C-alpha positions in Angstrom: 0.1 0.3 0.4 1.4 3.4 -1.2 2.5 6.0 1.5 -1.0 8.9 2.4 0.0 11.8 2.7 -0.6 14.5 5.4 -0.2 18.1 6.4 0.4 17.8 10.1 0.4 20.6 12.4 0.1 21.9 15.6 -3.3 21.8 17.3 -4.5 25.0 17.5 -8.1 24.4 19.1 -9.2 25.6 22.2 -11.7 25.5 24.1 -13.2 28.7 22.8 -13.7 27.8 19.5 -14.9 24.8 20.6 -18.0 26.3 20.7 -19.0 26.5 17.4 -17.0 23.9 15.1 -16.9 24.4 12.1 -18.7 22.2 8.9 -16.2 23.2 6.7 -13.7 22.0 4.3 -10.8 24.2 6.5 -11.9 23.4 9.9 -13.0 19.7 9.3 -9.4 18.6 7.6 -8.5 21.0 11.1 -9.1 18.4 13.8 -9.0 15.7 11.4 -5.2 16.3 11.5 -4.9 16.9 15.4 -7.4 13.5 16.1 -4.2 11.8 14.0 -1.2 14.0 14.8 -1.7 13.9 19.2 -4.8 12.1 20.3 -3.5 9.1 18.2 -0.4 9.5 17.9 0.0 9.1 14.0 2.2 10.2 11.2 1.8 9.9 7.4 4.4 6.8 7.4 1.1 4.7 8.9 -0.5 2.5 6.9 -3.8 1.7 8.6 -7.0 2.5 7.6 -8.3 2.2 10.6 -6.4 5.3 12.3 -7.6 7.7 9.6 -11.0 6.3 9.6 -10.8 7.2 13.8 -9.6 10.6 13.5 -12.8 11.0 11.2 -14.9 10.0 12.9 -13.5 11.8 16.4 -14.0 14.7 14.1 -17.3 14.1 13.2 -18.4 13.1 16.3 -17.0 16.4 18.3 -20.1 17.9 15.7 -22.9 15.5 16.9 -21.9 16.3 21.5 -22.0 19.7 20.7 -25.5 19.4 18.9 -26.6 16.9 21.7 -25.9 19.2 24.9 -27.9 21.7 22.8 -30.4 19.0 22.5 -30.5 18.4 26.3 -31.1 22.2 27.0 -33.8 22.9 25.1 -35.2 19.6 26.4 -35.1 20.7 30.1 -35.5 24.8 29.6 -39.0 23.9 28.1 -39.4 21.0 30.5 -41.3 18.8 28.2 -42.8 15.5 28.2 -40.0 12.9 27.1 -40.4 9.5 25.5 -37.9 6.4 26.1 -37.8 4.0 23.4 -36.1 0.2 25.5 -35.4 -2.5 23.2 -33.5 -5.7 23.7 -31.8 -4.9 19.8 -30.4 -1.9 18.1 -29.1 -3.2 14.5 -27.2 0.1 13.9 -24.8 -0.8 11.0 -22.3 1.6 10.5 -22.6 5.2 11.9 -20.2 7.7 9.8 -22.4 7.8 6.6 -25.5 8.6 8.2 -23.7 11.3 10.4 -22.6 12.8 7.1 -25.9 12.6 6.2 -27.3 13.6 8.8 -25.6 17.0 9.0 -24.8 17.3 5.8 -21.3 17.6 4.7 -20.5 14.8 2.7 -19.1 17.2 -0.2 -17.3 19.3 2.7 -15.6 15.9 4.1 -14.9 14.3 0.5 -12.9 17.8 0.0 -11.2 17.5 3.6 -9.8 14.6 2.4 -8.9 14.5 -0.4 -6.9 17.3 0.0 -5.4 15.4 3.0 -4.6 12.2 0.5 -7.4 9.5 1.2 -10.6 8.3 0.3 -13.5 9.1 1.5 -15.1 5.5 0.3 -12.4 3.7 1.6 -12.7 4.8 5.4 -16.6 4.7 5.3 -16.0 0.6 4.3 -13.2 0.7 7.4 -16.0 0.7 10.3 -17.5 -2.1 11.5 -21.5 -2.9 11.4 -22.5 -2.5 14.6 -24.6 -6.0 15.0 -26.4 -5.8 17.6 -29.7 -7.0 17.0 -31.2 -10.3 14.7 -33.1 -8.6 12.6 -35.6 -7.1 11.0 -36.9 -5.6 15.2 -33.6 -3.9 16.1 -33.1 -2.4 12.3 -36.8 -1.3 12.7 -35.4 0.5 16.4 -32.2 2.0 14.3 -34.9 4.0 12.6 -37.3 4.7 15.1 -34.4 6.1 16.8 -33.7 8.4 13.2 -36.3 9.5 12.7 -36.8 10.6 16.6 -34.2 13.2 16.5 -35.3 14.5 12.4 -38.9 15.1 14.0 -37.2 16.6 17.3 -38.9 14.6 19.9 -37.5 14.7 22.6 -36.7 10.3 22.4 -33.8 8.7 24.4 -33.2 5.4 23.3 -32.1 2.7 26.0 -30.8 -1.0 24.6 -27.4 -3.3 26.3 -24.1 -2.3 25.2 -23.3 -6.6 23.5 -19.6 -6.5 23.6 -20.3 -9.6 20.5 -22.9 -8.9 17.8 -25.1 -11.0 15.9 -22.5 -13.3 14.6 -20.1 -13.4 11.4 -21.8 -16.5 9.3 -19.1 -18.3 7.2 -20.0 -20.9 4.7 -17.9 -23.5 5.0 -18.7 -27.1 2.4 -21.8 -25.7 2.4 -22.9 -25.4 6.0 -23.2 -21.8 8.1 -20.1 -21.8 10.3 -20.9 -19.0 13.2 -18.3 -16.8 14.5 -17.6 -14.4 17.5 -18.4 -10.4 15.7 -16.7 -9.0 18.2 -17.4 -5.4 17.2 -15.5 -3.8 19.7 -12.2 -4.8 19.3 -10.6 -1.7 18.1 -12.9 0.1 21.0 -16.0 2.2 19.1 -15.2 6.2 18.8 -18.3 7.0 18.5 -19.6 6.5 21.9 -19.0 8.0 25.7 -18.6 6.6 28.5 -20.9 7.7 31.0 -19.3 6.5 34.6 -21.6 9.1 36.9 -25.1 7.5 35.0 -23.8 4.4 36.3 -27.0 1.6 37.8 -26.9 -0.7 40.6 -29.0 -4.1 39.9 -29.9 -6.2 41.8 -30.5 -10.4 41.2 -30.7 -13.2 43.9 -32.2 -12.6 47.0 -34.8 -13.5 49.5 -37.8 -10.3 50.4 -38.7 -9.2 53.8 -41.7 -7.5 55.3 -41.6 -4.5 57.7 -43.7 -1.9 59.2 -42.4 1.9 58.6 -43.0 4.3 61.0 -45.5 5.9 59.4 -47.6 2.2 59.7 -47.1 1.0 56.2 -45.5 -2.9 55.0 -42.6 -2.5 53.1 -40.3 -5.0 51.5 -37.2 -5.0 51.3 -34.9 -6.9 48.9 -32.0 -8.9 50.9 -28.9 -10.5 50.3 -28.8 -10.0 46.4 -25.7 -10.2 43.7 -25.4 -6.6 43.0 -24.1 -5.6 39.7 -23.4 -2.0 37.9 -25.3 -1.2 35.1 -22.5 1.4 33.3 -24.2 3.9 30.5 -22.3 4.3 27.3 -24.3 7.2 24.8 -24.0 7.1 21.4 -25.8 10.2 19.3 -28.2 9.8 16.9 -28.1 12.9 14.9 -31.7 14.6 13.2 -31.3 15.0 9.9 -29.9 18.6 9.3 -31.8 20.4 11.5 -29.3 20.0 14.7 -31.6 17.8 16.8 -29.4 14.9 18.7 -30.8 12.8 20.3 -29.1 10.4 22.5 -29.1 5.7 22.5 -27.8 4.5 25.8 -27.0 1.1 25.6 -26.0 -0.3 29.2 -22.7 -2.2 30.1 -23.0 -5.1 33.0 -19.6 -4.5 35.3 -18.8 -5.7 38.8 -19.2 -3.7 41.9 -15.9 -4.6 42.9 -13.1 -5.4 40.7 -11.7 -8.4 41.9 -12.1 -10.2 45.5 -8.2 -8.5 47.2 -8.2 -11.3 49.3 -8.6 -14.0 46.9 -6.5 -12.7 45.1 -3.4 -12.4 48.2 -4.1 -16.2 48.6 -3.4 -16.8 45.1 -6.6 -17.6 43.6 -6.0 -15.1 40.8 -9.2 -17.0 39.1 -12.0 -16.6 41.8 -10.6 -13.2 42.6 -12.3 -11.8 39.3 -14.8 -13.8 39.1 -17.1 -12.0 40.5 -16.0 -9.6 37.5 -16.2 -12.0 34.5 -19.6 -12.9 35.7 -20.7 -10.0 35.8 -19.8 -8.3 32.5 -21.0 -11.9 31.1 -24.3 -10.1 31.2 -24.0 -8.1 28.5 -21.0 -10.2 26.5 -22.6 -11.9 23.9 -25.7 -11.1 22.3 -29.5 -12.8 22.6 -27.7 -16.3 24.4 -28.9 -19.6 22.7 -31.3 -19.9 25.3 -31.9 -23.9 25.3 -30.0 -24.2 28.1 -31.3 -23.4 31.6 -28.3 -21.7 31.9 -28.7 -19.6 28.5 -32.5 -19.1 29.9 -30.4 -17.3 32.5 -28.1 -15.1 31.0 -31.6 -14.1 29.1 -33.6 -13.2 31.8 -30.7 -10.6 33.3 -30.0 -9.4 30.0 -33.7 -8.2 29.5 -34.0 -7.3 33.5 -31.1 -5.6 33.1 -32.0 -3.2 30.5 -35.2 -2.4 32.2 -34.1 -2.0 35.9 -30.8 0.9 34.6 -33.3 2.6 32.1 -35.9 3.7 34.9 -33.9 4.1 38.1 -31.8 6.2 35.3 -35.2 8.4 34.3 -35.9 7.9 38.0 -32.9 9.2 38.9 -33.4 12.7 36.5 -37.1 13.1 37.9 -36.3 13.5 41.7 -33.3 15.2 41.1 -35.7 17.7 39.5 -38.7 17.3 41.1 -37.6 15.3 44.5 -39.9 12.6 45.4 -42.9 14.4 43.9 -44.6 11.7 41.6 -48.0 13.8 40.5 -47.0 14.4 36.9 -44.4 12.0 36.0 -47.2 9.9 33.8 -47.9 13.4 31.9 -44.0 13.7 31.7 -42.6 10.7 30.5 -43.7 7.6 27.8 -41.6 4.2 28.2 -42.0 2.2 25.0 -41.8 -1.4 24.7 -40.3 -2.5 22.0 -41.8 -6.5 21.8 -42.4 -8.8 24.7 -37.8 -8.5 25.9 -38.5 -5.6 28.0 -42.0 -5.6 29.7 -40.6 -6.6 32.6 -40.0 -2.7 32.8 -43.8 -2.7 34.3 -42.8 -5.3 37.3 -39.7 -3.2 37.8 -41.6 0.5 37.6 -43.9 -0.5 40.2 -41.2 -1.9 42.7 -38.8 0.9 41.9 -42.4 3.3 43.1 -42.9 1.2 46.4 -40.0 0.2 47.1 -37.2 2.5 47.2 -39.9 5.9 46.5 -42.3 5.3 48.7 -45.6 4.7 46.9 -48.6 2.9 47.8 -49.8 0.4 45.3 -52.7 2.1 43.5 -50.5 4.9 43.1 -47.7 3.2 41.9 -49.9 1.2 39.3 -52.0 4.1 38.2 -48.3 5.6 37.6 -47.0 2.8 35.7 -50.5 1.8 33.4 -50.3 6.0 32.4 -46.8 4.8 31.4 -46.1 2.0 29.5 -46.2 1.7 25.8 -46.3 -2.4 24.2 -45.7 -2.7 20.2 -45.6 -6.5 19.8 -43.7 -7.8 16.7 -44.6 -11.2 16.0 -48.3 -13.4 15.6 -46.0 -16.9 16.2 -47.1 -18.3 20.0 -44.4 -19.6 20.7 -42.1 -15.9 20.2 -43.7 -14.3 22.9 -41.7 -15.3 26.0 -42.6 -17.0 29.5 -40.5 -17.7 31.4 -40.5 -20.5 34.5 -41.4 -19.2 38.1 -38.9 -21.2 39.1 -36.4 -19.4 37.6 -37.5 -15.9 38.4 -38.1 -17.2 42.0 -34.0 -17.5 41.5 -32.9 -14.4 40.0 -35.6 -11.9 40.5 -38.1 -12.8 43.9 -38.6 -9.3 44.2 -40.3 -9.2 41.3 -41.8 -12.4 40.6 -43.9 -11.0 44.0 -45.5 -7.6 42.0 -46.2 -10.2 39.3 -48.2 -12.1 41.4 -50.1 -8.9 43.1 -50.5 -7.9 39.8 -52.1 -10.5 38.0 -54.5 -11.0 41.4 -55.8 -7.8 40.9 -56.0 -7.8 37.4 -57.8 -11.6 37.7 -59.8 -10.0 39.9 -61.2 -7.7 36.9 -61.2 -10.3 34.2 -64.0 -11.6 36.7 -66.0 -8.9 37.6 -66.0 -8.4 33.6 -67.1 -11.6 32.9 -68.9 -13.3 36.1 -68.0 -17.0 36.9 -66.2 -17.4 33.5 -63.0 -19.5 35.1 -61.8 -20.8 32.0 -61.4 -16.5 30.6 -59.1 -16.6 33.6 -57.1 -19.6 32.5 -56.7 -18.1 30.2 -56.1 -14.5 30.6 -53.5 -14.9 33.0 -50.6 -14.0 33.7 -49.0 -17.0 35.3 -49.8 -19.8 32.7 -50.9 -23.0 35.1 -49.4 -26.5 34.1 -46.4 -29.2 35.0 -43.7 -26.7 35.2 -46.2 -23.0 35.9 -44.7 -20.0 33.8 -44.8 -16.1 33.8 -46.6 -14.6 30.3 -43.9 -11.4 30.1 -47.0 -10.6 26.5 -49.7 -10.5 28.9 -47.8 -8.5 32.1 -47.2 -6.2 28.8 -50.7 -5.7 28.0 -52.0 -5.4 31.8 -49.3 -2.8 32.3 -49.8 -0.7 29.2 -52.1 2.3 28.1 -51.2 1.1 24.3 -50.9 -2.0 22.2 -49.8 -1.7 18.7 -49.2 -4.3 15.8 -46.8 -3.1 13.2 -49.0 -3.8 9.7 -52.6 -3.5 9.2 -53.3 -7.5 8.9 -50.7 -8.3 12.1 -52.9 -5.5 15.1 -56.2 -7.3 13.2 -54.9 -10.8 13.9 -53.1 -9.7 17.1 -56.9 -8.3 18.3 -59.0 -11.4 16.7 -56.1 -14.2 17.2 -53.7 -13.8 19.9 -54.8 -11.3 22.2 -58.7 -12.0 21.7 -59.4 -12.3 24.9 -57.5 -8.7 25.9 -58.6 -7.0 23.0 -62.6 -7.6 24.2 -62.0 -6.6 27.4 -59.7 -3.6 26.9 -60.4 -2.8 22.6 -59.5 1.2 22.6 -56.3 -0.4 24.5 -55.3 -1.5 21.1 -54.2 0.2 17.8 -52.2 -0.8 14.5 -48.7 1.9 13.7 -47.2 0.0 10.0 -43.5 -0.1 10.3 -41.0 1.8 8.0 -37.6 2.2 7.1 -35.7 5.6 7.5 -35.6 7.4 4.0 -31.9 8.4 4.9 -30.0 5.4 5.3 -32.2 3.4 3.3 -32.2 5.8 0.0 -30.2 8.9 0.1 -27.1 7.1 1.9 -26.8 3.4 0.1 -28.6 5.0 -3.8 -26.9 8.4 -4.1 -26.5 8.2 -8.2 -30.6 7.3 -7.6 -31.3 10.0 -5.0 -29.9 13.2 -7.1 -32.4 12.3 -9.8 -35.1 12.1 -7.4 -33.9 15.5 -6.3 -32.9 16.7 -9.5 -36.3 15.7 -11.0 -38.8 17.3 -7.5 -36.5 18.8 -5.1 -34.9 17.1 -2.1 -38.2 18.0 0.2 -38.2 13.9 0.0 -35.6 13.3 2.4 -37.7 14.2 5.2 -41.0 14.2 3.5 -41.3 10.8 1.6 -44.0 11.2 0.3 -43.3 13.8 -2.4 -41.6 11.3 -4.1 -45.0 11.1 -5.4 -44.7 13.7 -7.8 -42.2 11.3 -9.8 -45.4 9.7 -11.3 -45.7 12.9 -13.4 -42.2 11.2 -15.0 -43.2 8.0 -15.9 -43.7 8.9 -19.2 -40.5 10.8 -20.1 -38.1 9.3 -21.9 -35.1 10.3 -21.0 -36.3 10.0 -17.4 -37.0 6.7 -17.4 -33.4 5.8 -19.9 -31.4 7.7 -17.0 -33.5 5.0 -14.1 -32.7 2.5 -16.0 -29.1 3.5 -16.7 -29.2 3.7 -12.8 -30.7 0.5 -11.9 -27.9 -1.7 -13.9 -25.3 1.0 -12.9 -26.5 -0.4 -8.8 -26.2 -3.6 -10.5 -22.5 -4.0 -11.7 -21.7 -2.4 -7.9 -23.6 -5.4 -6.2 -21.7 -8.1 -8.3 -18.3 -6.9 -7.8 -20.0 -6.5 -3.7 -20.9 -10.5 -4.5 -17.5 -10.6 -6.2 -15.4 -9.4 -3.5 -17.7 -11.1 -0.7 -18.3 -14.9 -2.3 -15.5 -15.4 -5.2 -17.6 -15.7 -7.8 -15.3 -18.0 -10.3 -18.5 -17.2 -13.3 -20.5 -14.9 -15.3 -23.0 -12.9 -14.1 -24.9 -11.4 -16.6 -25.7 -7.5 -15.9 -29.0 -7.9 -17.9 -30.4 -10.9 -15.6 -33.3 -10.2 -13.3 -31.6 -9.9 -9.7 -34.1 -12.0 -7.6 -33.5 -10.8 -4.1 -34.3 -12.7 -0.7 -32.0 -11.6 2.6 -33.4 -11.6 5.9 -33.4 -14.1 8.4 -33.6 -18.0 8.0 -36.7 -19.3 9.2 -39.3 -21.4 7.9 -41.7 -19.1 7.4 -40.1 -17.1 5.6 -40.1 -19.7 3.4 -36.6 -19.2 1.3 -37.5 -23.4 1.1 -40.2 -21.8 -1.5 -37.6 -19.9 -3.4 -35.4 -23.0 -3.2 -38.1 -25.0 -5.6 -38.3 -22.4 -7.1 -35.0 -22.3 -8.7 -34.9 -26.3 -8.9 -37.7 -26.1 -10.9 -35.9 -23.4 -13.6 -32.8 -25.4 -13.7 -35.0 -29.0 -14.5 -36.7 -26.7 -17.4 -33.0 -25.5 -18.4 -31.9 -29.0 -18.2 -34.8 -30.3 -20.5 -34.2 -27.4 -23.0 -38.2 -26.6 -21.6 -36.8 -22.1 -22.2 -38.8 -21.1 -24.4 -39.6 -17.0 -23.4 -37.5 -17.9 -20.0 -35.1 -15.1 -19.0 -32.1 -14.9 -17.4 -32.1 -14.7 -14.0 -29.5 -14.1 -10.7 -31.5 -15.6 -7.6 -29.4 -14.1 -4.4 -30.4 -15.4 -1.2 -28.2 -14.2 1.9 -29.6 -14.4 6.0 -28.3 -15.8 9.7 -29.7 -19.2 10.7 -30.0 -19.2 14.5 -27.2 -21.2 15.4 -29.7 -23.8 17.5 -32.5 -24.2 14.6 -31.7 -26.9 13.2 -34.0 -26.4 10.0 -33.4 -23.7 9.0 -29.6 -24.3 9.1 -29.8 -27.5 6.8 -32.4 -24.7 4.4 -28.8 -23.0 4.7 -26.7 -26.0 3.7 -29.7 -27.4 0.9 -29.2 -23.4 -0.6 -25.6 -23.8 -1.4 -25.7 -27.2 -2.3 -28.0 -26.4 -4.8 -25.4 -23.7 -5.6 -23.3 -25.0 -6.8 -24.2 -28.0 -9.5 -26.2 -25.4 -10.7 -23.6 -22.5 -11.2 -21.0 -25.0 -12.6 -23.5 -26.5 -15.0 -22.6 -25.2 -18.4 -25.2 -26.3 -20.0 -27.4 -23.6 -18.1 -24.6 -20.9 -18.5 -25.6 -18.0 -17.3 -29.3 -18.1 -17.8 -29.4 -19.2 -14.4 -27.4 -18.3 -11.3 -28.0 -18.7 -7.7 -25.4 -17.3 -5.1 -25.9 -17.3 -1.3 -24.6 -14.1 -0.2 -22.9 -15.5 3.8 -22.5 -13.2 6.8 -26.2 -10.6 5.5 -26.0 -7.4 7.4 -26.7 -3.4 7.1 -23.9 -2.3 5.3 -24.5 -5.5 3.3 -28.2 -4.3 2.3 -27.1 -0.6 1.9 -25.3 -2.2 -1.5 -27.6 -5.2 -1.9 -31.5 -2.9 -1.9 -30.2 -0.7 -5.1 -29.2 -3.4 -7.5 -32.5 -5.7 -6.5 -35.2 -6.1 -9.4 -37.4 -8.6 -7.8 -37.8 -8.7 -4.0 -38.8 -12.0 -2.8 -41.5 -11.3 0.3 -42.7 -14.8 0.2 -43.8 -15.7 4.4 -46.4 -17.6 4.5 -49.5 -15.8 4.7 -50.4 -14.8 8.3 -47.2 -15.5 9.9 -45.1 -12.4 9.0 -46.1 -8.9 11.0 -44.8 -6.4 8.7 -40.9 -6.7 6.9 -39.3 -3.7 6.3 -37.0 -5.1 3.8 -40.0 -5.1 1.7 -39.6 -1.4 1.8 -36.3 -1.1 1.4 -36.7 -2.3 -1.6 -39.6 -0.9 -3.2 -38.0 2.4 -1.8 -35.8 1.8 -4.5 -37.7 0.6 -7.0 -37.5 -3.0 -7.0 -40.8 -4.8 -7.7 -42.6 -7.2 -5.5 -43.7 -10.4 -5.3 -44.9 -12.0 -2.2 -48.5 -12.7 -0.5 -51.4 -11.0 1.1 -49.2 -11.0 4.6 -47.6 -7.9 7.2 -47.1 -4.9 5.3 -47.3 -5.7 2.2 -50.7 -5.8 1.3 -50.0 -2.2 2.3 -47.6 -2.0 -0.5 -49.9 -4.0 -3.3 -52.4 -1.6 -1.7 -50.2 1.8 -2.3 -48.7 0.7 -5.3 -51.5 -0.9 -7.5 -52.3 -4.7 -8.1 -51.1 -4.6 -10.9 -46.9 -2.9 -10.1 -46.9 -6.3 -7.5 -46.6 -9.5 -8.7 -49.2 -11.8 -6.2 -49.5 -15.7 -5.2 -50.5 -17.8 -2.6 -53.0 -18.6 0.0 -54.5 -15.5 2.0 -54.2 -15.9 5.8 -57.9 -16.8 6.1 -57.6 -19.7 3.0 -54.1 -21.0 5.0 -56.3 -21.6 8.4 -59.6 -23.4 6.7 -56.7 -25.6 5.5 -55.2 -26.6 8.2 -56.4 -30.3 9.3 -57.0 -31.7 5.5 -53.4 -30.5 4.2 -52.0 -32.8 1.8 -48.7 -32.4 0.2 -48.6 -35.8 -1.1 -51.5 -35.4 -3.3 -50.4 -32.5 -4.3 -47.1 -33.3 -5.1 -48.8 -35.9 -7.6 -51.1 -34.2 -9.2 -48.2 -31.5 -10.3 -45.5 -32.3 -12.7 -43.3 -29.8 -12.4 -43.5 -30.4 -8.8 -43.2 -33.4 -9.2 -40.0 -33.3 -10.7 -38.0 -30.5 -8.6 -38.8 -33.3 -5.1 -37.2 -36.3 -7.8 -34.4 -33.9 -7.9 -34.1 -33.7 -4.3 -35.3 -37.3 -3.1 -33.1 -39.0 -5.4 -29.9 -37.4 -3.9 -29.6 -35.5 -7.1 -27.6 -31.9 -5.0 -26.2 -33.8 -2.2 -24.9 -36.9 -4.4 -21.5 -37.3 -2.2 -23.5 -37.0 0.9 -26.6 -39.4 1.9 -29.6 -38.5 3.5 -28.6 -35.0 4.6 -31.8 -33.4 3.4 -33.9 -36.0 4.8 -35.4 -33.6 7.3 -35.8 -31.5 4.9 -37.9 -33.7 2.9 -40.1 -34.6 5.7 -41.1 -31.4 6.0 -42.3 -30.4 2.7 -44.2 -33.4 2.8 -46.1 -33.3 6.3 -49.5 -32.7 6.5 -48.7 -31.6 9.3 -45.9 -28.5 8.5 -47.6 -25.2 9.5 -45.5 -22.9 6.2 -48.2 -24.8 3.7 -44.9 -24.6 1.5 -46.2 -26.9 -1.7 -49.5 -24.6 -1.1 -48.4 -22.0 -3.3 -45.6 -23.7 -5.3 -47.8 -23.6 -8.1 -49.6 -20.4 -7.6 -45.2 -18.9 -7.0 -45.2 -20.4 -10.3 -46.8 -18.8 -12.0 -47.1 -15.8 -10.6 -43.0 -15.8 -11.2 -44.0 -15.9 -14.9 -45.5 -13.2 -14.9 -42.3 -11.5 -13.6 -40.3 -13.1 -16.5 -42.9 -11.5 -19.4 -43.0 -7.7 -17.6 -38.7 -7.8 -17.5 -39.0 -9.0 -21.2 -40.4 -5.4 -22.1 -37.7 -3.1 -20.5 -39.8 -0.1 -20.6 -42.6 -1.3 -19.1 -40.3 -2.4 -16.2 -38.5 1.1 -15.3 -42.2 2.7 -15.2 -43.1 -0.4 -13.3 -40.1 0.3 -11.2 -40.7 4.1 -11.0 -43.8 3.9 -9.6 -42.6 1.4 -7.0 -40.3 3.7 -5.9 -43.3 6.7 -6.5 -45.6 4.9 -4.1 -43.2 4.4 -1.1 -43.8 7.3 0.8 -46.3 5.7 3.0 -43.2 3.8 4.7 -40.5 6.4 6.4 -40.0 6.3 9.9 -41.4 9.9 9.9 -44.5 8.6 9.1 -44.5 5.6 11.5 -43.4 8.0 14.1 -45.6 10.7 13.6 -48.2 8.3 14.7 -46.8 6.7 17.0 -46.7 10.3 19.4 -49.4 11.4 18.1 -52.0 8.6 19.0 -49.6 7.0 22.0 -46.4 9.2 23.3 -48.3 12.9 22.6 -44.7 14.7 22.7 -43.5 18.6 21.4 -41.7 18.5 18.5 -38.4 20.9 21.2 -36.1 22.3 18.6 -32.6 23.1 19.4 -30.7 26.2 18.7 -28.4 25.2 15.6 -24.9 26.4 16.0 -23.5 28.3 13.2 -21.9 26.9 10.2 
């Protein structure tokens, strides 16, 4: 690597000049050189790009932190109502490019780095993904806090600072291999450790009741093993508006670094055991909970998040208002992102009663007026349940409070439906049985003033199915908030060439009001505009090919004019990557039989991670790779069909994938996907969707029109109606194409040297109990894909459909979603900060 030239200089910044940090090329270059040469101690001979990236990150984070202070002061001075978003996952991805975009300094940074002989893109690529999430839920949380800042809403994000994020996935002999994702290996220049705000968290112990000086019974939680939660703050900038909110992530540490007596006695391992045990809590994102130890660690994580965050909020309140909680509910609101933080309901009760001395009724009134719950799943098995025994062992005081909440709640149920014992059992927070469990979703519903789903169908199914009893009791508590994605990252940042064309055509207002994209419809018959759109999509496909070559080392040719057919998301049976593979095998079979009439070249890309303990998902990954290996090496197939499994799918990968995608696969079994957000990112970037009537697909189709959406498959009602008499063997027998596909799988064509390896997958496909009804939708899927080919052959028509998809994606901005949360649930007042001069 050639030496990089730097013009080093002595530091000139003073405390006075730091009050107004410039955003121009000169100021940025000066601060960059200061950090590079003094803070990091490097010179022009240093070959590592990491230090250049870190110097740039520190330079920009100074600007963000200056605005964060101004924002905090604006909130404090106005005494506005505050919102707190509690989430176990924040899938942030990379920070640098997003920060520059939202500060509107891309050009100035590029000029500053160019003057120093550096390339901005190289530094962006040097940043690791902050993979603190498993998928859509965590990425949604990241988009939400971006929109909160853009809308200038006083919202703090609360999460956990996992030392290791979502595992790194590699493929060895077609199998998924998990490796640690030590994203903090080189530190994180964007965060600030705030030791002054650390909180003490209790685990274990026992409870005792005593009578206080006023004659009231009080419970003490004693004999606990305590740890500390230390916060790390990351700035979250709004788009070009001076507002910078905070994401506060908690790290678990020991109350003492080590036991000096043990150390002096020579037992070095035991002397630091407490420290290691404490830090394990936030060491790894979502441990495998197949074992009791794993389950205990997961519960510890959830309690740490809830307790530390609530203590943090209460400490600020008491610091300003003393022990007067009369206005607390009118000034604070907590949004629980799925069931994971629902223990916050019981913890807020504990803090208000045991620590701050409130009575039960007063504490419950505050709790039930400040908590709001978002549900993200229709799968009953995904609703968390914790064994009562585990709760008793780890959180005995919380269990007592949950039992009290349940007793009072069941009294309400009894009054509402006298004598309906069955309903009381169904609605109880405690699930009876051989081993009793706490139903955490029910705790969240009972303790919240708002319960929302994340797509119209999802919310309807929650009300009619999963939470029907609760909906019948409290219909006004339930509402829908269809998800979205931030257009800044998912169009402006990841697809700058298309964003530039859009801005040139309709102005830049769409960056904060995505509904303005509707103006693109007026240009759908403009030949020059359509041609430019087509060129930009083609350029994005070329970049995607280059990315795939770097990622997986492709050794075969890909036709740039082929349909880029993409399915990237968590590997899960309900998302039906398996159905996608069956269709690929069908296309392969057609090519091998010479049935290629009207066939369009196709490059199918599948990416996603299977949970380490999810046997069937990992088998599906193996199947995809085995099928790909056969197809891609067959000279008879050539460029007509390629199948690529993209390993280690992550946020930064999606930023390259969605601009180059022609066809977005959203093919989950109807009634199983809560919403989806990948479908929105693809649509926003001009991809067409092939999908079932599931999740937000329904609303996407409504927005863009049925003629610009490739629909297939059973509806949710039809899926439910088919249960009990689903006969996949009969479906296979009646479909010659499907028969040939199954024969190729059963004869071992794709696993000639690994006999029997896919028996479990074949058994699931042919099982009448298959809950995903994979083969039931095969024929419909094949026919819809034929319509895709017909449309794609007419490139003029396809380009217009692409433009119309982008033009009608306005509803799916998180700015709209967050505005609805605020209008209907939070009721916060937008509070601008004083913008520093540029």
